[in-house]
C-alpha positions in Angstrom: 7.7 -97.4 -139.2 6.4 -94.2 -140.6 8.9 -91.2 -140.6 7.6 -87.9 -142.1 5.5 -84.9 -141.6 2.3 -85.1 -139.4 -1.0 -85.0 -141.1 -3.7 -82.8 -140.4 -7.3 -83.9 -139.6 -8.2 -83.9 -143.5 -5.3 -86.5 -143.9 -3.4 -83.8 -145.7 0.4 -83.5 -144.8 0.9 -80.7 -142.3 4.4 -79.4 -143.6 4.8 -76.6 -141.2 4.5 -79.1 -138.3 7.2 -81.0 -136.8 8.4 -84.4 -138.2 7.5 -87.5 -136.5 8.8 -91.1 -136.0 5.9 -93.6 -135.4 5.9 -97.4 -135.4 2.6 -99.0 -136.5 1.9 -102.5 -135.3 -1.0 -103.8 -137.5 -2.6 -107.4 -137.6 -3.2 -107.2 -134.0 -6.1 -109.6 -133.1 -9.0 -108.3 -130.8 -8.2 -111.2 -128.5 -6.5 -114.4 -128.5 -7.8 -117.8 -127.7 -6.5 -117.5 -124.1 -8.2 -114.0 -123.7 -5.2 -111.7 -124.1 -4.7 -109.1 -126.5 -2.0 -109.4 -129.4 0.5 -107.4 -127.4 1.4 -108.0 -123.8 4.0 -106.5 -121.6 4.8 -108.5 -118.4 7.8 -108.9 -116.0 10.2 -111.5 -117.2 10.4 -114.6 -114.9 14.1 -114.8 -114.7 15.4 -111.1 -115.3 14.4 -107.8 -113.8 13.1 -106.5 -117.2 9.9 -106.5 -119.0 9.0 -109.4 -121.5 7.1 -108.2 -124.5 5.1 -110.6 -126.5 3.4 -110.0 -129.7 1.1 -111.9 -132.0 -0.2 -110.8 -135.3 -2.8 -112.4 -137.6 -2.8 -111.9 -141.3 -4.9 -113.3 -144.2 -2.8 -114.8 -146.7 -3.5 -114.6 -150.5 -5.2 -118.0 -150.6 -7.6 -116.8 -147.8 -6.0 -118.6 -144.9 -4.9 -116.9 -141.6 -1.5 -116.8 -140.8 -0.1 -116.0 -137.2 3.2 -114.6 -136.6 4.6 -114.7 -132.6 7.5 -112.6 -131.3 8.8 -112.2 -128.0 11.7 -110.3 -126.5 13.0 -109.1 -122.8 14.1 -105.5 -122.7 
């Protein structure tokens, strides 16, 4: 999560601008083996809420790819 001033088009902090709270999700693959993107929101099969699914892929220091999967209903 990044909190702080906005940045201008040149990447410099825009101090007169309003501060922002933003969440950055990195490591999203272009597509997974089953054709979906790394972030999916769909109806929960049991509850009247959305099920959020996230899969991220990162390269470890030894060069192997590591996948992290998370899911929550909200």
